[in-house]
C-alpha atoms as one frame of an Amber mdcrd trajectory, in Angstrom:
protein
 -57.761 -12.911   3.064 -55.861  -9.725   2.310 -57.569  -8.112   5.520 -56.441
 -10.752   7.800 -52.852  -9.803   6.224 -53.386  -6.408   7.274 -54.161  -7.040
  10.742 -51.046  -9.126  11.139 -49.281  -6.320   9.852 -51.287  -3.997  12.350
 -50.456  -6.720  15.087 -46.867  -6.568  14.501 -46.446  -2.795  14.961 -49.111
  -3.112  18.412 -46.426  -5.560  19.261 -43.551  -3.102  19.010 -45.812  -0.535
  20.736 -46.506  -2.659  23.746 -42.946  -3.769  24.229 -41.779  -0.536  24.357
 -44.239   1.728  25.592 -44.571  -0.380  28.974 -40.906   0.608  30.385 -40.959
   3.963  29.767 -44.282   4.421  31.921 -42.949   1.846  34.958 -42.507   4.889
  36.471 -45.288   6.580  35.884 -47.075   4.274  37.712 -45.156   4.043  40.366
 -45.081   7.689  41.123 -49.352   7.179  41.161 -48.796   4.671  43.725 -49.745
   2.057  41.673 -46.629  -0.516  42.636 -46.291  -3.955  44.773 -43.815  -6.155
  45.957 -42.700  -9.394  44.890 -43.278 -11.382  47.745 -41.223 -14.146  45.882
 -37.686 -12.699  45.479 -35.520 -11.463  48.145 -35.532  -8.182  46.740 -37.850
  -5.622  47.839 -37.751  -3.053  44.825 -41.045  -1.863  43.436 -42.587  -3.113
  41.063 -45.381  -0.959  38.908 -49.081  -2.795  38.710 -51.999  -2.443  36.862
 -50.153  -2.393  33.468 -52.546  -4.632  31.930 -54.313  -1.462  31.380 -51.576
  -0.463  28.211 -51.776  -3.370  26.236 -55.685  -3.002  26.535 -55.386   0.167
  25.221 -53.459  -0.865  22.302 -55.356  -3.406  21.698 -58.314  -1.321  20.893
 -56.335   1.023  19.028 -55.194  -1.534  16.814 -59.208  -2.737  16.334 -60.221
   0.536  15.687 -57.801   1.624  12.888 -58.799  -1.912  11.494 -62.489  -1.298
  11.193 -61.828   0.985   7.712 -60.544  -1.974   6.969 -62.233  -4.680   7.174
 -65.675  -2.700   6.742 -63.712  -0.614   3.735 -66.126  -1.592   0.218 -68.772
  -1.650   2.519 -68.091   1.917   3.552 -68.321   2.986  -0.257 -71.130   1.415
  -0.957 -73.932   1.300   2.460 -76.499  -0.156   0.366 -75.235  -4.264   1.069
 -73.345  -2.690   4.408 -73.436  -5.713   7.022 -75.296  -4.088   9.978 -75.035
  -7.256  12.237 -71.372  -7.959  11.564 -70.634  -4.635  12.065 -72.753  -4.301
  15.478 -71.209  -7.058  16.983 -67.889  -6.351  16.644 -69.108  -3.188  17.849
 -70.706  -4.664  20.841 -67.614  -6.253  21.532 -65.452  -3.858  21.464 -67.634
  -2.111  24.154 -67.987  -4.638  26.227 -63.737  -4.364  26.199 -63.814  -0.877
  27.116 -66.299  -1.441  29.848 -63.755  -3.789  31.365 -61.014  -1.965  30.602
 -62.591   1.217  32.759 -63.839  -0.520  35.527 -60.396  -3.775  35.558 -58.448
  -0.681  35.858 -60.724   1.276  38.728 -60.624  -1.752  40.520 -56.772  -1.731
  40.621 -56.686   2.015  41.637 -59.859   1.816  43.838 -58.868  -2.117  45.110
 -62.727  -2.870  45.270 -63.997  -5.525  47.662 -65.111  -9.114  45.942 -68.523
  -7.916  46.362 -68.168  -5.497  43.617 -65.453  -7.654  41.252 -68.792 -10.046
  40.899 -71.021  -7.780  39.608 -68.442  -5.947  37.077 -67.970  -8.454  34.476
 -72.110  -9.563  34.565 -72.361  -5.921  33.896 -70.048  -5.352  30.984 -71.427
  -8.697  29.307 -75.002  -6.911  28.703 -74.061  -5.428  25.110 -72.691  -8.813
  23.861 -75.707 -10.572  25.303 -77.876  -7.938  23.691 -76.764  -8.372  20.350
 -76.800 -11.887  20.384 -80.494 -11.977  21.227 -80.717  -9.357  18.566 -79.041
 -11.589  15.797 -79.313 -15.158  17.017 -81.228 -15.470  20.618 -80.341 -18.941
  20.161 -81.110 -21.053  23.747 -80.913 -24.158  22.659 -78.066 -26.280  25.037
 -76.925 -29.862  23.643 -77.868 -32.561  26.162 -74.578 -34.984  27.256 -75.387
 -38.569  25.498 -75.903 -40.037  28.909 -79.090 -38.130  29.575 -80.672 -37.946
  26.765 -82.752 -41.071  27.025 -84.444 -38.769  29.700 -84.049 -35.005  28.391
 -84.344 -35.702  24.349 -81.223 -34.609  22.119 -81.377 -30.808  23.206 -83.325
 -28.782  25.451 -84.502 -24.872  24.914 -83.713 -23.331  28.758 -84.729 -20.110
  27.504 -83.460 -16.916  29.580 -81.457 -19.052  31.621 -79.107 -19.043  28.899
 -78.055 -15.657  29.519 -78.354 -16.011  33.148 -75.258 -18.813  32.372 -73.505
 -16.525  30.133 -73.466 -13.745  32.144 -72.305 -16.384  35.257 -69.854 -17.917
  33.211 -68.401 -13.705  32.576 -67.789 -14.137  36.211 -66.010 -17.867  36.108
 -63.325 -17.351  33.887 -62.501 -13.402  35.079 -61.624 -15.348  38.441 -59.965
 -18.444  36.673 -57.276 -15.738  35.159 -57.130 -13.572  38.380 -56.232 -17.009
  40.451 -53.240 -17.265  39.445 -52.033 -13.914  40.918 -48.600 -13.465  42.073
 -46.733 -16.388  40.127 -44.799 -14.587  37.647 -45.890 -14.787  33.852 -48.449
 -17.318  34.738 -51.991 -15.110  34.390 -50.673 -14.073  30.915 -48.906 -17.351
  29.541 -52.360 -19.458  30.749 -54.474 -16.232  28.144 -51.205 -16.814  25.541
 -51.638 -20.256  25.644 -55.961 -19.970  25.168 -55.516 -17.325  22.492 -53.191
 -19.574  20.263 -55.951 -22.702  20.846 -58.684 -20.398  19.962 -56.622 -19.128
  17.058 -55.538 -22.923  15.629 -59.351 -23.708  16.190 -60.373 -20.817  14.164
 -58.269 -21.170  11.337 -58.987 -25.116  11.418 -62.707 -23.894  10.860 -62.337
 -21.456   7.687 -63.278 -24.196   5.715 -66.194 -24.794   7.380 -69.768 -23.745
   7.308 -69.171 -20.939   9.706 -66.677 -19.143   8.231 -67.436 -15.613   9.269
 -67.781 -16.852  12.519 -64.255 -17.598  13.036 -63.215 -14.667  10.523 -64.666
 -12.760  13.339 -62.665 -14.549  15.959 -59.694 -13.987  14.233 -60.232 -10.046
  14.071 -60.169 -10.384  17.714 -57.591 -12.680  18.834 -54.633 -11.355  16.070
 -54.176  -8.099  17.968 -54.726  -9.759  21.370 -51.942 -12.154  20.644 -49.582
  -9.502  20.119 -50.389  -7.225  22.384 -50.257 -10.086  25.048 -47.373 -11.166
  23.997 -45.661  -8.118  24.338 -47.001  -7.682  27.936 -45.334 -10.955  28.488
 -42.064 -10.248  27.950 -41.988  -7.929  30.829 -44.248 -10.260  33.199 -42.015
 -13.631  32.590 -40.055 -14.250  35.237 -38.246 -11.785  36.728 -41.030 -10.025
  36.811 -40.792  -6.092  36.431 -43.813  -5.669  35.779 -47.458  -6.403  37.589
 -50.492  -6.876  35.170 -53.104  -6.067  37.713 -57.346  -6.961  37.700 -57.512
  -4.692  34.459 -55.617  -7.669  32.043 -57.481 -10.335  33.350 -61.267  -8.783
  32.899 -60.491  -7.617  29.195 -58.957 -11.440  28.153 -61.735 -12.639  29.319
 -64.227 -10.591  27.226 -61.906 -10.794  24.746 -62.757 -14.879  24.465 -66.097
 -14.386  24.972 -66.403 -11.509  22.511 -64.916 -14.100  19.812 -66.901 -16.866
  20.698 -70.197 -15.773  22.021 -71.468 -15.472  18.385 -72.584 -18.924  16.733
 -70.123 -20.636  18.078 -70.499 -22.526  21.647 -69.555 -21.189  24.324 -68.276
 -24.596  25.730 -65.443 -24.510  23.933 -63.971 -21.352  25.865 -65.199 -22.742
  29.127 -63.261 -26.378  28.238 -59.977 -24.329  27.470 -60.587 -22.936  31.207
 -61.268 -26.231  32.597 -57.940 -27.589  31.205 -55.762 -25.214  32.132 -57.613
 -24.920  35.694 -57.351 -29.054  35.915 -53.387 -28.700  34.910 -52.906 -26.500
  37.447 -54.419 -28.380  40.406 -52.473 -31.160  39.504
């Protein structure tokens, strides 16, 4: 529990750093040609774009600083070091680093859609490899109406990994589709993050306490840095977040839910928000 308290303190610091750093970097992004115009406003002032890379970098720095805290005792006595949990955290951070780089490259180079579809799939490979080594559970629960034909569960084998890779593409575009409406991309991500945090807290007394604690390690600093970003992206928006934020957010959600927790949880949250948008 003390590790969570330290992480909350780190996250509060990350929020204030994000909040103060974004205004100082706005002119730098405009000088680099990373800006756009808000078509929903009368004024045609230049608005810096791709500022999602700032919150993403601060999240990574916070997570790196937190590693010695959560694994501190095991670093002193390495005989009982939790190698599998350490690999899970490193794989999650590696995937997030990949998407931070690829997302910023997309903002700078304006990649075509056929390349954008490949980026999330490629970046999900570290997560999928660690999942294969540690768990390799490819069994899905059959919906109740179909159980009389297929049984209670079905092992779909390698198709499960294809499904997880395709889910990364879907969720990335589910956030990015809100582009152009001030605060909506970041606001949706905040709602999903809060719902995941509530779910983790409620399940801490259950059988999968380690998995939900791992999820808290990811989501708490993410929510803090995202709130700092939302403050500047809220209407009237003073910054645009770019594709970088969409890529990073999706892999944060996938990282905290990919181990021992059903992928259906994150899929359900995206579908709820998408259906609300359509209504």
